[in-house]
Every structure is written in structure tokens, then in C-alpha cells.
N, C-alpha and C positions, 0 to 999 in steps of 0.2 A: 395821841398817842397810839390808844386801844383800838380804833377804826388802821388807822394807818399799818399796824399791828396785826390783825384778823387781816386784811387784804395781802400782805405780805407774805402771810404764812399758806391762804388761796392760790396767790398762785405759784409755790412753789408745789403746792399741791397737782395743778392742775400739771404743770412742767411736769410733775411725774409721773402720772395715769398717762398720761402722752406718749411719754418713753418707754414706759411698761406695753403697753398697747404695740408701741414699733417692735420690739425683741417679741413678741406674744406672735405681731407678723410674719417675723422674719424666720419664725420657728415653726410653722403649720403651714405647708405650703395649701396655695385656695385651692379649690376642686370647679374647675371651669367650667360651668351651668351648661348643662345639655351635649356634656360629650363621652356621655356610657352610650356603652350597641345598646341597642333595645332591636327588640325581634318581633317582629310584627306576626310570621303565621311559621308554620310546616305543612307542606303538602308531599302526600307519597303519589311518588312517579303510577301508582296503579287506581286510575278516578274507579275504575268496575268494582270497587271494594269486597264484593262478596268473592270474587275469584282470589282475592289475597291473604299472606298467612298473618298481617302485620296488616293491618287496617287504619292506623289509625295512631300519635307517641302522643302523649305529653310529660314526657321531657327527655332533652337531645344533650349532646355536649358537644363544644364547640375549642377552636383550636386557630389561638391569634397571636399578634402582637401589637400591646395594648402602648397606652401610650411612652410608660419608657421604655419601648422596644425592646419587652422581656415576653417569651413566650406564655402565654396562659390558658388554661384547658377549664374553663368555667358550664356548669351545668344549669339549663334554663329547662322550668319547667310549668307548665300550664294550670292555670285557674279559671275558669269558668274559661273564656273568651280570649284571657290575657296571657301575655311570655309575659316574665318576671326570673329574675337572678339573686340572689340575695348578694350575691360580691361582682354584679356586670364589672367589668370589666371599664375603663380609659380610655378612646382613643384619641390618635395623634392625629396630626396635619396631614403625613404621608398613609396613605391609604395602605390598609392589610389585609390579605389573604386572609378568610372566614374558611375554617373544613370545620364540616359536622357530623358524625351516627349516630348508630344506635343499635343495642341498647348500651345507654348509663355506666353502666352494672353487670356483672354475671355471678350469679350464686351468695350474692351481698359483695360484692370485691369491685370495688371503683377500676374499668379498662380508660385508662391513661394509652397518649399517644406515644410514640415512641418516634426518636427525629433521630438518621442514623445517614449522614450524604447529602443529606439533602434531601429522602426520603421517608415519609412520615407515614404512619402504620400505627393499628390494635391488635389484639390477637385477637382470634377467633377460636373455633371447633367446630370446626363438622365430626358428625356422627358418626361410628363405624357398622355401627344399631339402632336405629328407635323401634318405639311403638304406633300404631294404631292411628293413637288420639295425639302425633307429632309434638313431641321434647324437644326436638333441632331448633335450638334460638331465629332467628330471623335476623340476618345481620341488615344494615342499611348503610348507604352514605348518598354523603351530598356533595353533588359539582359546588367546585370554591366561588363564591362572591368574593366582591368587595367592599371594604366600611372607614368610612373615618369620620373624626370627629362630624367634619361640614356635608355627611351621607353616612348616619350612623342607626338608620335605620332599614332592614335584610329584612330578606325571607327565602327559607329553602325550598328545596324541594328535594325528596329523600327518593335512591335506586336502593333494588335489590344488590346485595351480592352473590346470592344464592339463588338454584335453581330449582324450581317447583313440580314435580313427575305426581303424577292424579291416574288412579287407575278407575274402573269400568269393571266389576268383578261381579261376574254375576252366572245363574245355577240354569241352565238349559231349563225345556218347558219338559224332554223328557224326565228330569230328573224334580220334578216339583210336587211329588209327594213325602221325598227325603230330608230331611232337617242336614244342611251342608254349611258348616259352617269352618269361614275363615280362619286360620292359626297364623302363620306364619306365609310371608310374600321377601322372597330371596331376590333382587336382583343382581345379576350377571353377567358381566363382563369378559369377554375369549380375552383382550388381551389389556385388561386390566388398567384400565380409562377412569374408573370410576376412583374420587380420590377421597380421601378421609385427613383425620389430625387438625394440630394446629397449624397456623398461619396466622401471616401477615397481611389484614387487610387496607389496601393505600389506598390516602386520603388525601394523596395529590399525581400530578402527572396528566399526560395526554391521551389522546386514546382510548386505549385501554387499561394502561394505565392503573386509571382509575380504578380504585372496589379491584380492584389483580385481587386474588389470595394466594400468598406467595410460601413455596412453601409444606405443601401437602403432599402426603403420600397414595403415593397409586395403590391401588384393590382390584381384585377380582368377584367380588361380593358386599354388596349392602343389607343386611336383615331387615325385615320388619315384623314387630310381632303382636300381635294382639285375640280380640277374637268379635267376629263380621259374621250373624248367618247371613246369608246368602238369599234375594231375592230372582225372582225370574223375568225383574227389572228395573230399571234403573233409569229417572231422571237428572240425575249426576254423577259428579260419581264419588264413591264412596273408600276412599285409601288415597288419602293424599299427605307427604311428604318431600319436605328440604334436601338438597342434595346440594352439592360440591357441585360446580362448574366442570366438565372437563378442558382437560389441556392439549388432548388432540383425538382427533374420529373417532370411534367402535366400530365395525362394522357390521359386527357378529355381537348381538344381544339378545340375553333367553332372560325367563320367569320362573324360577320355581319354585312354585303353590306349597302349601301343605294345609289339606283339609279333614276335615273331622267328618265323616260316611256314616250319619246314624251312629255313632260312638266310635267308630273307630278311624283313627290318622292315615292318609295318604300320600303320598307326596305324586305332583300332577305337576311335569315340566314341560314347556310350553317347544313348540319347535321354535329354533333358532331363528330370526328374527335377522337376515343378512342383507347386506345393501353395498354393490361395488364402494360409494361414497360416503354412506356411514351416515352415523348425526354423531355430534356433536355437542352436546348437552349446552348451554349457550344462560351465563347469570343475564335474569331479569325475564328468559321464559317456560313454558308454563306444558307442558308436556304431557296428554295424555292418551295411556291405551288401556285397550278394550281385550277383556278375558272373558270367553263361556267357557266355565265348569259346569263337565257331567256325570258323573255316578265313575265312569273310568279316565274321563283323559282332564287336556287343559285344551279352549283354542284359542288362538293369539286369533284377536278377527281386523286390529288396524293399531296406529291412533297419530294424532294430531295434535299439532303443533300450534301454540298460540303464545302473541305477544301479550306478558304477563299481565300489564297494565291495562287492556283488553282485550280478557278471554272471550268476551259475547257477542263480537263483532268479527273477528277471525277468526278461523274456517279452514285450516289451509293443512292440507296429508300431507305428510312425507314416507316417506319410503319403508324406515326402518321404524 
């Protein structure tokens, strides 16, 4: 009888364990193995690296729908050669568009996506003044890619939302004995085509909509300040900055330079650079202006425009 009682108790115990296991299974959803989004690589559209301001990134923020059809905005970070995420989203059977941008934060505050009427964007700020060292943030966006649990590994390519403007500013041979120190560059637009302020960088759309900066204010001047001793010859630009693309062509452009000449500050304004067709600074392009300074004047000598990602190969002269 004792053995029968033990078998009876054992049977009840097994039944109870089975019941508890079933309850736990119902309460905790299973995670489908291999359904999390994996980021294989992030590249920049400028493979010539030395010409870009941002040449590589070690974190990027994504925006996508997860397996629960909820929009999520996770950060992926690079460690060594591997990209990972502390809260990698689960992917569903239906493909979702994956949007991406850099940086992930500004001045310690996270940069998050805003969605309005089907438009996804992040807030950016374009300075009205900068330094020769360049404090303007280089904002980047990616062309959307698709992912699902059956196609969970993605690679991203980032593009510049801003324009790069550089200067070869050097002193003429007849000023070789003097110390000329550049203190300020004032970029001047006759019709206020320069753009500054806060804007929304668009992450979705077609054609020129993608990466567009909406909401900037027009201005006639952008100032760059610092201290740069001028040489008589240069092998590469000595000043560079990032600016917003122009929303329309500028027919008249000029530069006002403040130069310390042996302890005395002088202002030199280049002749207005005018062109019937004008120039429209475009996102992702690199405009290089060459200016010669002597003790009495500043002389504009030309401009070259490059495709930012390959500025060592292209050398197309333009008229403004």
C-alpha cells in the first residue's frame, strides 16, 4: 500500500508540474530565434575620406517598424568590426523600411525621429557663425533599406545633408616679409541665398526630398572666425566649413576678409563674383575658393567644385 501511495503522489506531482509549465508557456511569449535586426556595415558616400569632415561613424540611429508593428528608434554602435544594439528590434514576416541617420545625439540630447503626415525627419541646426576649426555638426542620412525576419542583415550607406566650402587663402609674394594673419571670413550673398537656423532633415521620400533640410531661414552673411597665419603657397585648403545647401541660385557672391597685417587689422573685400547662371550650393558637394592676399587687397582667383565623395578625381571649374 505504501508503494501504491508513493506512485499516486508522484503522478499528482508530475501532473502539477505539467500544468505549471503550460501556464508559464502561455504567459511568456517565445522569442523567435534569429528574428532580430542585424547591422553588418555602415559606409560613407565619400570613399576619398581625407576630403570629408566626418570620415567614419561608430554609432547610428535607426527608425523602423518592429514585429509588433510599432515604430522603434534604436541606436546601433560599433565595437571593433562588429555592430550591435542593446535593444535590437524583432522583425516580422512583412518587410519594413529601415531609415538611418547620424549623429545620434547633439550636446548630450538624443536626436529622435518626428513623424508627421507620413514624413519622417530629425531636427538639425545650421550655424550662422563658425570657427576656422569647424564646430558645425556634419549631419548624415541613409537611403532606406528593407528588412524582415527572413532578410534580417542590412548594410547602410550614409550621405551628407550639408555642403562643404573650403578656401585656399594665401599671401602674395610681395608680402612675403610681412606676417599676415587671417582673422575672419565673411561669406556674403547678395540675394540672401545662404541658409541658417533650425531645420528638419527628411529621412524618407523620393529624389531630392531625401535628406532635404526644411525650415531654414535665409541670410546674406555667414561668419567664420579664428587665427591663421598665411603662407605664400598651399598644397591644400587652409580653411573649411560646412554650410546648408542653397534653395536657389545666387548670382552675386563675395568674401570679406579681416587680416592682421603686422599688428594692424585690415578688411579686404574681394570683387563680387557674378554669373548669369549663378551657383546653387548642393548637398554633398565641395566648393573650393582661391583668394590671394597682399598688404592692400584681396584678389579672387577662382573656384572649383567637386563631388564631395571623390574630390581628388573631379576638377570641374565653374564661373562663380
